[in-house]
N, C-alpha and C positions, 0 to 999 in steps of 0.2 A: 876888479870886474871880471877877470879871467876865471877866478874861483867860483864865482857865482854862475857863470855861463856852463862850467864843467858839471855843476850839480844838478842840473835840470835833467828830468827823464827823457829818454830817447825813445820816441813813438815807434821807430822801425824795429827796434829790438824787441819791444812788447808784442808787436804783430807777429814776429817770427815765433815767439814762444806760443802764442795762441794757436798758430797754424800747425806747429808741431803737435801740440796736445790734441787737436781735432784729428790729425792723421793717425795718431796712436789709438784714439777711440774708435775710428772707422776700422782699423785693422783688427781690433778685439771683437767688434761686432761681427765682422765677416768670419773670424776664426771660429766662434762659438755658435753661429747661426746654423740650425739643422738643415741639411741638404736632402730635400724629398721632392725633387721635380718629377712630374708625371710623364710617362710615355704616352704617345697617342692612343695606344691600345691598353692602357691601364698598367704599363710597366714602370717601375720606379728606378731611376738611374742610380748607379753606385757612386759615382764621382761627379765632381763639378770643377772645371778648371779654375785655378786661382792665379795670383800675380806671379810673374816670372815662370809660367809654364807648370807650376805645382798643381798637382791633382789633389782636390780636397776630398776626403773620404766621407761617405754617407753612413747612416746608422746600420744599414743592412750590410755593409761591407765587411764586417768582422763578426766573429761568433759563430761561423759555419752555417748549416741550413737554417732557413727561415721558419721559425715556429708558427704553425697555422692551426686552425680549428676547422674540421669539416663535417659534413653531413651527407647522407646518401639520399638520392633522388628516390621518391616513393611513388606508388600508384594508388590512386583513390578517387572518389567522387567529390567534385568541387562545386558547391553551391554559388551561383552567380546572382549577387544582390544588386539591385538598383537603389541608390541612395537618393533621399530627397528631404527637404524640410517640411514638417507638418504641423497642423494646428488641431488640437483636441477640441471636438465640438460635441455637445450634449444632443441626444436624440430628441429630447423634449425639454423645453424650458418655459415654465408657466409663471406669470405674474398673477397671484392670487389676489383678487379684489372683491370687495363687498358687492352684492347685487341688490341690496336694500339699504335704506337709510336707518341710522339708529346709533346707539351707544354700544361700544365694545364691552360686554359683560364678562368675557372669559377668553383667555388665550390657553389653548390646549397642547401646545407643543413647546420644545426646547429648541433653542438655536443651534443648527447643525445636526439635528436629529434626522434619521432615516424614516420615512413614513411610506405607508402604502396607499394606493388609490381608495378613497372613501374614508379615510381617517379623519376624525374631527380636529379642525384646526383653530377655530375661533367661534364664538357665540355672539350674536348681535342681539340687543334687547328685543325680545319676541312679543311683549305684551301688546303693543299697537296692532300687530298683525293677527294675534289672537282675537281681539275685539273685532277686527275687520272680518275675520272668518265667521264669528258668531253673527254679525249683522247679515252677512251674505246667506247664511243658513236660515235665518229667521225670514228673510224675504222670500227664499226658495219654499219654505213650508207654506207661507201665506199664499202664494200663487199656485201651489199644488192643491190646496184646499179649494180655491176658486175653480180650478181646472176640473176637479173632481165634481163639484156641484154642477158645473156647466155640462159635463158629460151625462150626468143623471137626467138633467133637463132635456138634453138631446135625445136620450132614449125615450123618454116620455112623449116628447113632441113627434117622434117617428111613429110611435103607436096611434097617437091621435090623427096624425095625417093619414095613416092607413085606413083609419075609419071615417075619413073625410070630415073630420071635426075642426081642423085648423087649416089655414091657408099655407100654400107652399112657401110664400115668402116668410113666414114665422119660422118654419123648419130651416130655411136657408140661413136666416140671421143667427139662429142658434148653433148651426155648424160652424159658421164663421167665428163666433165668439169661442167655441171650443178650440178651433186652430189658432186664435189669438193667444189664448191661455197656455196652449202647447209652447208656442214661441216664447212667451215670457218665462216660463219654467225652464225652457232650454237655455235662455240667457242667464237665469239665476243659477242654474247648475255650473255654467261657465264662471260666473262670478265667485262661486264657492271653490271651484278648482283653482282660480287664481289666487284667492286668498290662501288656500292651503300651499300653493306653490311659494308664494311670499314668505309664508311662515317657515317653510323648510329652507328658504334661503338664509334665514337668521342663523342657522348652523352651517358655517363655512367649512366645507369638506376638501380634502386633497383630490384634485381632478386626475392626478397620474402619481405613479410611485417614484420616489427619488429622495433627495436630501434637501432639507430646507435650509435656507440661509439665514441671515440676520433679520430680526423682525423690523419692520417699518414703522408700525403703529403700536402705541402702549395701551394698556388697560384703561378704560375709561373715555377714550377719545371718541368723537363723533365721526362717523364714516358715512359715505353715501356712494351710490352707484356710479357717480360721475367723478369720483376721485381718480387722479393719475397716479398717486402713489399706492403701490400695492400693500397688502397686509404682510405678505412675504413672498419670496421667490423659491419655486421648487425647481431643481434641476436633476434630471435623471442622469445618474452616473454609472448604472449597471443595466443593460450594456452601455458602452460609449462608442464614439466614432472618431476617426482621424482623417482630415482632409489634406490631401498633398497633390503635387503636380509632378509630372515627369515630361521631358522634352519629347517632341514628336519623332525623333530618331530612335527612340526606346519603345515605341508603341507596338511595333509588329509582333515582338515576341510575347509581350504581356497580353495584348488583345486576343491574339490567336488562342493562347491557353485558356484565357477568361471565358471567350465564347464557346470553347469546346467543353465547358463544364468543370474544368479543373479548379479545385480550391487553392489559390495562391496565397501562400503564407506571408504575412507582414509582421515585422518587429518594430516596436517603438522603443528607442534609446533616448536617454537624458540628453540635456542640452550640451553636455560635454562629450557625448558619444562614447561614454566609458561604462555605463550601466544600462543593461536591457530591463526595461520597466514592464513590458507586456508583450503578449503574442496574440495575433489575430489573424483574420482572413480578409481578402479583398472582396467588398461587398458590391460596388458599383462603380461606374465611370460615367463622366459627362458625355453629352452628345455633340460637343463641338470644340475645336482647338482654339485657344485664345490667340488671335492674329498678333497682338502686341508682344507676347512673349514666346509664342510657338510651343506652348505646353498644353496638356490636357489634365483635367482634375480627375482625381481618384479619391473614393471613399472607402476606408477599411474600417471593420467593426471588431471591437474588443469586449470580451466578456467583463473585464475590469472588476473581477470578484474582490480583489483586495484594495480596489479604488486607489491604485497608484497613479492614475491619470486623472487630471482635473480638467474641467472645461476651460477653453482659451490657453492652455498650456502649449508651448512650443516644444516639439520633439524632433528627433532625428529618425526618419523612417527608412527601413530597409525592406524592400520588396524582393521576394524570391522570385526571379524571372525564369531561371533555368537551372538545371544541375548537369554538369559535364561529367559523364561516366568514365571510369578508368583512365584518368588523366594523369600525366607525369607531373609531379609536384615537387618543388624544392623550396627552401626557406628564401624568402625574398632578400634577405641579407647577402645571399650569394650572387645575385644579379648585379653585373657591373655594366657601366655605360661609357662608351668611347667614341671616338670620331668614326670608327668603323661599324659602329652599331652596338647591339647589346650582346654581352658575352659572360662567360664565367670561367673561372680557373678550375679545371678538372684534374683530379688525380691521375697521373700517368704511371701507374705502378704504385709502390708505396714511398718513394722518395722524391719524385719529380711532379710538376704540374705542366699543364698544357692550356693554352687559350682556345676555348670552344665557342664559336659563335652560336647564338641562340635565337630562336623565334618564340617569343613569349605570348601568353594569353591573358586572361583576366587575373587580377590580384586582389587579395583582401588585406594587404599590409603585412601579413605573417607569411603566407604562402603564395606562390606564383605558379601558374599553369605554363608548362613548356610544351609548345606544339611541335617543335622540331629542334634537334641538336643534342638531346640527351636521352639515354635510356635509364629504365629503372634500375637501381643498384649503383650507378655511377656516383662517385663522391665528389662533391664540389667544396670550395673553400669558402668558409663564412667569414673568418677573421684573419687578418695578416695579409690581406691583398694589396696593401699600399707598397710592399716591398717585394712584389712578385713581378716576374715576366715570363714570357714563354720559355719553358725548360728549366726554370728554377728549381733548386733543391730544397726540399722542405722537410720539416720534422713534424708530424702530427701529434699535437699535445693533448688532444681530446676529440673523440668521435662522438657525434650526437646527431640524432634524427629530429631533435627539437629546434625551434628558432631560437638563437641566443637572445637573452634579454641584457645581460651585462658581460663585458669581456672577461674571460677566465683569468684567474689570478696568475696562473703559470704563464699565460701569454703575456700579461702585463709585466711580469718579473722579466721575461725574456727581452721584451722591448727595452726595459731600463737597463739591462745588462748590455744590450747592444750599443745603447747610447753611451754608457760609461766606456765601453771599449773603444768606440769611435773617438771620444775625447782623449782617451790614453794614447792611442795611435797618433793623434795629432801632436801631442807633446813630445812623442819621440821624433816626429818629423822636424 
């Protein structure tokens, strides 16, 4: 019995082993975890206290000056764009329908074809309308002959009446008959004109210039003037308009310039806001603000010669509201944000940086207008700001006046070298 009891596992010893393993794992995680806590003003701390009062080194604590990339503040004109979502709208959209009844004898267009006003689109069977025109013309000739005969008799009766050979009543009756025939001839002429008009309607022509869509009726189908389905739809694409809205707090600058007669440029960008598709001008604005959204509708007009804009397409609109002349500009990557406000790291000589508070203006994502805090020519740090503080020593690895798109290879290599140096120092400790 005693040997069986001694061979049983001891739970307390297993829990002790598990606890020691977890403690070792936590120590390893703490040791290799990068230390990069932020100072309220954008400064990076060099150390972080560890167990037993040991100071844990950060990546920027070794390797000398911090490698940075800088760019100089420049002076230039800065266009201020108001952005909005817009919908492309055709100036004219026409549903082409038949105005007479009959069989479709010919379709004279190709789907998607560009047509001009007056171009032949389709032909409806004209034979019934040609017959109707002949009948109207025959009736007109018949009544014109009767009118002519009545006018001859009237002239004869007037001569006889002057000789006192007939009664006045006979002359009056003949004059009334002539007037009656004139009215009949007038009605016959209208009937002829109506028949000619209906005959012309058998040739369906484009009422406006534009691009035709897919045909809705095939050859040989019977159509009538009361059909709801059109033969084809014509949409004007050159020129074309874009309707968009702006909030009421942006209206003063736009409306003032528009009413002064200035041509405000408008750009249409694709849905991803990466490709500019067309350029146009502001054409008109609505007469009242939408109380539900607090916005006002605007319409811009685009020549659209290459037809990059399609009706009902959604686009990103950029309206040039103003241009700030001779502004101080820096790359937006240099602008930092902290608890004390907006600031930037500015080169103080060639080896050190200082924290400079800024008053910023509009930005387009790549450049930012600086209203106060910087002068033209002062250099600001673009990359490497995470390890900087006021008065830090730096090494400029690359000077550029352009906005960086990717971190420089030299800066990345310096970061990796600093990281390796930090880990090596830990090993020494």
